[in-house]
C-alpha positions in Angstrom: 169.1 57.3 -107.8 166.7 58.0 -104.7 164.7 60.7 -107.3 167.8 62.5 -108.1 169.1 62.6 -111.7 171.7 60.1 -112.5 174.9 61.2 -113.1 177.0 59.0 -115.5 180.3 60.8 -115.0 180.3 60.6 -111.2 179.3 57.2 -111.5 182.2 56.3 -113.9 184.6 58.0 -111.5 183.1 56.1 -108.5 183.7 52.7 -110.4 187.4 53.9 -111.5 188.3 55.0 -107.8 187.1 51.7 -106.4 189.3 49.7 -109.2 192.1 51.9 -108.2 191.9 51.0 -104.5 191.5 47.3 -105.2 194.9 47.4 -107.4 196.4 49.2 -104.5 195.2 46.8 -102.1 196.5 43.9 -104.2 200.1 45.1 -104.4 200.3 45.0 -100.5 199.3 41.1 -100.4 201.6 38.4 -99.9 203.5 36.9 -103.2 202.2 33.3 -102.8 200.9 31.2 -105.6 197.2 31.3 -104.4 197.1 34.6 -103.7 198.7 35.8 -106.9 196.0 33.5 -108.9 193.2 35.1 -107.0 194.8 38.4 -107.3 195.0 38.0 -111.0 191.4 37.0 -111.2 190.4 40.1 -109.4 192.3 42.5 -111.3 190.7 40.9 -114.5 187.2 41.2 -113.5 187.4 44.7 -111.6 189.0 46.3 -114.7 186.5 44.9 -116.7 183.7 46.6 -114.8 185.2 49.9 -115.6 186.2 48.9 -119.3 182.7 47.8 -120.2 181.0 50.7 -118.5 183.2 53.0 -120.4 182.5 51.2 -123.9 178.9 51.4 -123.2 179.0 54.9 -123.1 179.9 55.1 -126.6 177.4 52.2 -127.9 175.5 52.9 -130.9 172.1 51.5 -129.8 170.1 51.2 -126.4 170.5 47.3 -127.0 174.4 47.5 -127.2 174.5 49.7 -124.2 172.5 47.2 -122.1 175.0 44.4 -123.0 177.8 46.5 -122.0 176.0 47.0 -118.6 175.4 43.3 -118.5 178.8 42.4 -118.8 180.1 45.2 -116.4 177.5 43.7 -113.9 178.7 40.3 -114.4 182.1 41.4 -113.7 181.2 43.2 -110.6 179.5 40.1 -109.2 182.7 38.2 -109.9 184.8 40.8 -108.4 183.0 40.1 -105.1 183.6 36.4 -105.3 187.5 36.9 -105.3 187.5 39.7 -102.8 185.4 37.4 -100.6 187.8 34.7 -101.1 191.1 36.9 -100.3 188.9 37.9 -97.1 188.1 34.3 -96.1 191.6 33.1 -96.6 192.9 35.9 -94.4 195.2 37.3 -97.4 193.6 40.6 -97.4 192.5 42.7 -94.3 189.0 42.0 -93.1 188.2 46.0 -92.8 189.9 46.5 -96.2 188.2 43.9 -97.9 184.9 44.6 -96.4 185.1 48.2 -97.4 185.8 47.1 -100.9 183.2 44.5 -101.1 180.7 47.1 -99.8 181.4 49.3 -102.6 181.4 46.8 -105.2 178.0 45.7 -103.8 176.7 49.4 -104.4 178.2 49.5 -107.8 176.3 46.0 -108.5 172.9 47.5 -107.2 173.2 50.7 -109.1 174.1 48.7 -112.4 171.1 46.2 -111.6 168.8 49.1 -111.3 170.0 50.7 -114.3 169.5 47.5 -116.3 166.3 47.0 -114.9 165.2 50.8 -115.9 166.6 50.3 -119.2 164.7 46.8 -120.2 161.4 48.4 -119.1 161.6 51.1 -121.5 161.2 50.3 -125.3 164.5 48.6 -126.2 165.3 48.6 -130.0 
């Protein structure tokens, strides 16, 4: 966003790609009860990021668009928690979880900046 025009399509693909990487990573994890429950939470929260971003693209008002972006941001933040837990419990390889966490952090930053920009404009 450094002075460049924001590309919604590229950003959507970026989120989608990250969610696919998360899902593929989860398939390789141990099959114990704790890992299953944390993975299930991560599946729900990470897929919510892309789902709400996509839904926001068809919003009928700026207010509705902001609402979908807020939910996507909350889901991204929740996803970071589950990724960190899987990493800290040593269920997921550290380098893999760090890469996923870093990308989710970047997506959170973009969503946050988008929300700040939208809220500064006259929302109706």
